C-alpha positions as CSV (number, residue, x, y, z in Angstrom):
1,X,-25.0,52.9,221.3
2,X,-26.6,54.6,224.3
3,X,-29.0,57.1,223.0
4,X,-32.5,56.1,222.0
5,X,-35.0,57.5,219.6
6,X,-37.8,59.3,221.6
7,X,-40.6,57.7,219.7
8,X,-39.7,54.0,219.4
9,X,-36.8,53.8,221.8
10,X,-34.5,52.4,219.1
11,X,-30.9,52.3,220.5
12,X,-28.9,54.8,218.5
13,X,-25.3,55.8,218.1
14,X,-24.3,58.9,220.2
15,X,-22.1,60.1,217.4
16,X,-24.2,59.8,214.2
17,X,-27.6,59.3,215.7
18,X,-28.5,56.2,213.6
19,X,-29.4,52.7,214.9
20,X,-26.8,49.9,215.1
21,X,-26.7,48.3,211.7
22,X,-27.3,51.6,210.0
23,X,-24.5,53.5,211.9
24,X,-22.6,55.7,209.6
25,X,-19.5,56.3,211.8
26,X,-17.2,53.8,210.1
27,X,-17.8,55.6,206.8
28,X,-17.5,59.2,208.1
29,X,-14.4,61.2,206.9
30,X,-12.6,63.5,209.3
31,X,-12.4,66.8,207.5
32,X,-9.8,69.4,208.4
33,X,-10.8,73.1,208.2
34,X,-9.1,76.4,208.9
35,X,-12.3,77.7,210.4
36,X,-13.1,76.5,214.0
37,X,-16.8,75.6,214.3
38,X,-18.9,75.9,217.5
39,X,-22.3,74.4,217.4
40,X,-24.6,76.1,219.9
41,X,-26.9,73.1,220.5
42,X,-30.1,73.7,222.4
43,X,-30.6,71.0,225.1
44,X,-33.7,69.7,223.4
45,X,-31.7,68.8,220.3
46,X,-29.4,66.4,222.1
47,X,-31.7,63.3,221.9
48,X,-33.4,64.1,218.5
49,X,-32.6,61.5,215.9
50,X,-33.2,64.2,213.2
51,X,-30.4,66.4,214.6
52,X,-27.7,67.2,212.1
53,X,-25.5,69.4,214.3
54,X,-24.2,66.2,215.8
55,X,-23.2,65.0,212.3
56,X,-21.1,68.1,211.8
57,X,-19.3,67.5,215.1
58,X,-18.5,63.9,214.0
59,X,-17.0,65.0,210.6
60,X,-15.2,68.3,211.2
61,X,-11.9,68.1,213.0
62,X,-12.1,71.7,214.3
63,X,-15.7,71.5,215.7
64,X,-17.0,71.5,219.2
65,X,-20.4,71.8,220.9
66,X,-21.7,74.2,223.5
67,X,-25.1,73.1,225.0
68,X,-27.6,75.8,225.8
69,X,-30.4,75.5,228.4
70,X,-29.0,73.0,230.9
71,X,-30.1,74.0,234.3
72,X,-27.3,74.4,236.9
73,X,-24.6,74.5,234.3
74,X,-22.8,77.8,233.8
75,X,-22.5,78.8,230.2
76,X,-19.1,78.3,228.6
77,X,-17.1,81.5,228.3
78,X,-15.5,81.7,224.9
79,X,-11.8,82.6,224.5
80,X,-11.0,86.0,223.0
81,X,-10.8,86.1,219.3
82,X,-12.8,86.8,216.1
83,X,-16.3,85.1,216.1
84,X,-19.1,85.2,213.5
85,X,-22.6,83.9,214.2
86,X,-24.4,82.4,211.3
87,X,-28.1,83.3,211.4
88,X,-30.3,85.0,208.8
89,X,-31.8,87.7,211.1
90,X,-32.6,91.2,209.9
91,X,-29.4,93.3,209.8
92,X,-27.1,90.3,209.4
93,X,-24.5,91.0,206.7
94,X,-23.6,88.5,203.9
95,X,-20.8,86.0,204.6
96,X,-18.0,86.5,202.1
97,X,-14.7,84.7,201.3
98,X,-12.8,87.6,202.8
99,X,-14.2,86.6,206.2
100,X,-11.9,83.5,206.1
101,X,-9.0,85.3,207.7
102,X,-7.7,83.0,210.4
103,X,-8.1,82.6,213.2
104,X,-11.9,82.5,212.9
105,X,-14.6,80.9,215.0
106,X,-17.9,80.3,213.2
107,X,-20.8,79.9,215.7
108,X,-23.9,78.2,214.5
109,X,-27.1,77.8,216.5
110,X,-28.7,74.4,216.4
111,X,-32.4,74.4,217.4
112,X,-35.7,75.7,216.2
113,X,-35.8,79.2,214.7
114,X,-37.1,80.7,218.0
115,X,-34.5,78.7,220.1
116,X,-31.7,79.9,217.8
117,X,-32.8,83.5,218.0
118,X,-32.8,83.3,221.8
119,X,-29.4,81.7,221.8
120,X,-28.0,84.6,219.9
121,X,-29.4,87.0,222.5
122,X,-28.3,85.0,225.5
123,X,-25.3,82.8,224.7
124,X,-21.8,84.0,225.6
125,X,-20.5,82.5,222.4
126,X,-22.7,84.9,220.4
127,X,-22.1,87.9,222.6
128,X,-20.0,90.5,220.8
129,X,-19.9,88.4,217.6
130,X,-20.9,89.7,214.3
131,X,-24.1,88.1,212.8
132,X,-23.8,86.9,209.3
133,X,-26.0,85.2,206.8
134,X,-25.4,83.0,203.8
135,X,-25.3,84.6,200.4
136,X,-28.6,84.5,198.5
137,X,-28.7,81.5,196.2
138,X,-31.0,79.1,194.5
139,X,-30.0,76.2,196.8
140,X,-32.9,74.3,198.3
141,X,-32.8,71.9,201.2
142,X,-32.4,68.2,200.7
143,X,-33.3,67.7,204.4
144,X,-36.8,66.2,204.8
145,X,-36.7,64.7,208.3
146,X,-38.5,67.7,209.8
147,X,-41.2,70.0,208.5
148,X,-39.8,73.4,207.5
149,X,-41.8,76.6,208.1
150,X,-39.7,78.7,205.8
151,X,-39.1,77.9,202.1
152,X,-35.5,79.0,202.3
153,X,-34.6,77.0,205.5
154,X,-31.6,74.7,205.6
155,X,-30.8,72.2,208.3
156,X,-27.9,72.9,210.6
157,X,-25.5,70.7,208.6
158,X,-26.5,72.3,205.3
159,X,-26.0,75.8,206.7
160,X,-22.5,74.8,208.0
161,X,-21.6,73.2,204.7
162,X,-22.7,76.3,202.8
163,X,-20.8,78.6,205.1
164,X,-17.6,76.6,204.9
165,X,-18.1,76.5,201.2
166,X,-18.0,80.3,201.2
167,X,-15.1,80.5,203.5
168,X,-12.9,77.6,202.3
169,X,-14.2,76.6,198.9
170,X,-16.9,74.8,197.0
171,X,-15.1,71.5,197.1
172,X,-15.4,71.4,200.9
173,X,-19.1,72.1,200.7
174,X,-19.6,69.3,198.1
175,X,-17.7,66.9,200.3
176,X,-19.8,67.7,203.3
177,X,-23.1,67.5,201.4
178,X,-22.1,64.0,200.3
179,X,-21.9,63.0,204.0
180,X,-25.4,64.5,204.6
181,X,-26.8,62.6,201.6
182,X,-25.5,59.3,203.1
183,X,-27.0,60.1,206.5
184,X,-30.4,61.0,205.0
185,X,-30.6,57.7,203.0
186,X,-30.1,55.8,206.2
187,X,-32.3,58.1,208.4
188,X,-35.2,57.7,205.8
189,X,-34.8,54.0,206.0
190,X,-35.3,54.1,209.7
191,X,-38.5,56.1,209.3
192,X,-39.9,53.8,206.6
193,X,-38.7,50.4,207.7
194,X,-38.7,51.0,211.5
195,X,-35.1,50.6,212.5
196,X,-32.5,48.0,211.8
197,X,-31.9,46.4,208.5
């Protein structure tokens, strides 16, 4: 427990982002996937207790993080191979099950909408990758830790779960969303009760 919430300085777990007695790590599954995930995390997201990209990194066996915006640190150069960037920008094509051909690296920006858009333009992991979006659906976000400016917005973890659901099956998406639900119950408790139980 080394990280602290910015507002109240509650010591938090580096892995799940929750305070001591609410830490979820002992209950987190390790989920194997065929798809490799790269979370392009903006540097401002690192200390945010509401960040869900960190949760995906804790759960998915084939996930790693690349931090964007650290001064004096050269951007990581991705290895050669097929990469898709998940972001609903104009011109992005719909992600389909046929995209699941291995090996595949799914790159997901983790930050505000404007930060994510800039990461796609500037980050080596996104350079040369095809931009894809989730299929249109009636899904709504269950994430309420931050105000959303778009009615169709999903948090990073939900977007990752939905994309892996398309690529590797609905059961995987369901399993991941159960993890998010457990995280949200505890995170809401922190907001309403002020920290530890």
